[in-house]
ZAMARGU-4260 file (C-alpha; in steps of 0.2 Angstrom, whole numbers, plus 5000, padded with zeros to 4 digits):
<rodrens>
0) 5361/4974/5122 | 5343/4967/5120 | 5336/4960/5136 | 5327/4943/5134 | 5313/4943/5148
5) 5311/4928/5160 | 5294/4921/5164 | 5293/4931/5180 | 5298/4947/5171 | 5284/4943/5158
10) 5272/4940/5172 | 5276/4957/5179 | 5275/4966/5162 | 5258/4958/5160 | 5252/4966/5176
15) 5258/4983/5171 | 5250/4981/5154 | 5233/4977/5161 | 5234/4992/5171 | 5238/5002/5156
20) 5224/4993/5146 | 5211/4997/5159 | 5217/5015/5160 | 5216/5017/5141 | 5198/5010/5141
25) 5193/5023/5154 | 5201/5037/5144 | 5193/5031/5128 | 5176/5030/5136 | 5178/5049/5141
30) 5181/5055/5123 | 5167/5066/5118 | 5163/5083/5111 | 5167/5097/5123 | 5179/5087/5135
35) 5197/5094/5137 | 5212/5084/5134 | 5218/5088/5151 | 5202/5080/5158 | 5205/5064/5149
40) 5223/5064/5155 | 5217/5066/5173 | 5206/5051/5171 | 5221/5040/5165 | 5231/5047/5179
45) 5219/5043/5193 | 5216/5025/5187 | 5234/5021/5185 | 5239/5028/5202 | 5224/5021/5211
50) 5229/5004/5204 | 5246/5006/5213 | 5256/5010/5198 | 5265/5025/5191 | 5262/5033/5174
55) 5277/5028/5163 | 5277/5045/5154 | 5274/5058/5168 | 5291/5066/5171 | 5300/5056/5157
60) 5313/5068/5150 | 5302/5081/5158 | 5285/5076/5150 | 5272/5084/5160 | 5257/5072/5159
65) 5251/5054/5161 | 5246/5052/5142 | 5252/5059/5126 | 5235/5066/5118 | 5237/5071/5100
70) 5223/5078/5090 | 5220/5078/5071 | 5237/5082/5063 | 5246/5079/5079 | 5256/5063/5077
75) 5263/5060/5094 | 5268/5068/5111 | 5253/5080/5112 | 5253/5088/5129 | 5236/5088/5137
80) 5228/5105/5141 | 5213/5115/5139 | 5209/5111/5121 | 5191/5105/5119 | 5187/5091/5107
85) 5175/5094/5093 | 5165/5083/5083 | 5174/5076/5068 | 5191/5077/5077 | 5202/5061/5079
90) 5212/5059/5095 | 5227/5048/5098 | 5230/5043/5116 | 5247/5035/5121 | 5250/5030/5138
95) 5259/5017/5149 | 5260/5011/5167 | 5276/5006/5178 | 5272/4992/5190 | 5283/4981/5200
100) 5298/4987/5191 | 5292/4985/5173 | 5284/4997/5160 | 5270/4995/5148 | 5266/5006/5133
105) 5251/5007/5121 | 5241/5019/5110 | 5224/5020/5102 | 5216/5033/5090 | 5197/5036/5090
110) 5185/5048/5082 | 5174/5061/5091 | 5156/5059/5086 | 5154/5058/5067 | 5171/5058/5057
115) 5175/5058/5039 | 5177/5042/5029 | 5195/5046/5026 | 5198/5048/5044 | 5190/5032/5049
120) 5200/5023/5035 | 5216/5030/5042 | 5211/5024/5060 | 5207/5007/5053 | 5222/5005/5042
125) 5234/5010/5057 | 5226/4997/5067 | 5227/4983/5054 | 5245/4988/5049 | 5250/4984/5067
130) 5242/4966/5066 | 5251/4964/5049 | 5267/4969/5058 | 5265/4957/5073 | 5263/4942/5061
135) 5281/4944/5058 | 5286/4946/5077 | 5290/4928/5079 | 5306/4919/5084 | 5318/4918/5069
140) 5312/4933/5060 | 5321/4950/5060 | 5316/4967/5065 | 5315/4973/5047 | 5302/4960/5044
145) 5290/4969/5055 | 5293/4986/5047 | 5291/4979/5030 | 5275/4971/5034 | 5268/4987/5041
150) 5273/4998/5026 | 5268/4985/5013 | 5250/4986/5021 | 5249/5005/5023 | 5255/5011/5006
155) 5243/5001/4995 | 5229/5008/5006 | 5234/5026/5003 | 5242/5029/5019 | 5260/5036/5023
160) 5271/5030/5036 | 5278/5043/5048 | 5297/5039/5048 | 5303/5050/5062 | 5295/5040/5075
165) 5297/5022/5078 | 5294/5007/5090 | 5306/5001/5103 | 5310/4987/5116 | 5303/4989/5133
170) 5305/4982/5150 | 5313/4989/5166 | 5316/5005/5155 | 5302/5013/5145 | 5313/5013/5129
175) 5325/4999/5127 | 5334/4991/5112 | 5330/4987/5098 | 5323/5001/5088 | 5308/4995/5077
180) 5305/5006/5062 | 5288/5005/5054 | 5295/5003/5037 | 5308/4993/5028 | 5326/4998/5031
185) 5343/4992/5024 | 5348/4986/5041 | 5339/4969/5044 | 5341/4972/5063 | 5343/4958/5076
190) 5335/4941/5075 | 5320/4940/5086 | 5321/4928/5101 | 5308/4921/5113 | 5306/4933/5127
195) 5310/4949/5118 | 5297/4963/5124 | 5293/4975/5110 | 5282/4991/5109 | 5276/4990/5090
200) 5268/5006/5085 | 5263/5011/5068 | 5260/5030/5065 | 5252/5034/5048 | 5246/5049/5040
205) 5235/5054/5025 | 5248/5066/5018 | 5267/5065/5015 | 5272/5058/5032 | 5284/5072/5035
210) 5284/5078/5053 | 5288/5095/5062 | 5289/5098/5081 | 5281/5112/5090 | 5289/5125/5100
215) 5285/5116/5116 | 5298/5103/5111 | 5286/5089/5112 | 5271/5089/5100 | 5275/5082/5083
220) 5263/5086/5069 | 5262/5082/5050 | 5271/5095/5041 | 5257/5097/5028 | 5243/5097/5041
225) 5236/5080/5036 | 5227/5069/5049 | 5238/5056/5058 | 5234/5040/5068 | 5243/5029/5080
230) 5241/5011/5086 | 5252/5002/5098 | 5254/4987/5110 | 5267/4979/5120 | 5270/4962/5114
235) 5281/4947/5119 | 5290/4936/5106 | 5286/4918/5110 | 5294/4901/5107 | 5282/4896/5094
240) 5267/4904/5085 | 5261/4922/5087 | 5267/4934/5099 | 5259/4938/5115 | 5250/4954/5116
245) 5251/4961/5134 | 5241/4976/5132 | 5225/4968/5126 | 5214/4958/5139
</rodrens>
């Protein structure tokens, strides 16, 4: 069952989202050559907890960290550790905050120092595909319209959609109904209604888009070793007009 959020629930989700957005800003500001992914994770953890919230990911199904930090060919669910970033790397940071009973979820990909033109295009197209997708996240449309818009923007720009990982509903639970593929499916999905809370998150690659999971059971990477990027926000479907993006100030 898809939960439609009340005005009070949306207010609480906005508060959680702003904590996540500020934590993300701190984490992204720390991205530089030589820093470890664990050090970036610690920055996000301290900000979220000092704001009175709980990291949404830490402990979720056993995940050990505040943020998923995925580097280069890693798509999602990278576990922070002693890996030091190098110039030319691209880094995806995915995090959320749980505050007053509600979750938020967001992701960004950035470069370390000077990166290749291909890597920058991948980052830019991933972000732009999200905004193409949310043009369809309006009352009366269907879930499939979001995925179709993302895919129809990514493919002509030379990017491949990762099909093994998708967006989702969000609220009192980190992952709620509905599933939100980043590509067109035969299933149209439910009609979007005002008050639906969605985490829309295109994940694109320069290669085939096939994914493999590491032995740690978490970190997903492109099978062919090609670069991958991730862009995500928590949004609310509104009565009229564009959706409300909670995780952007």
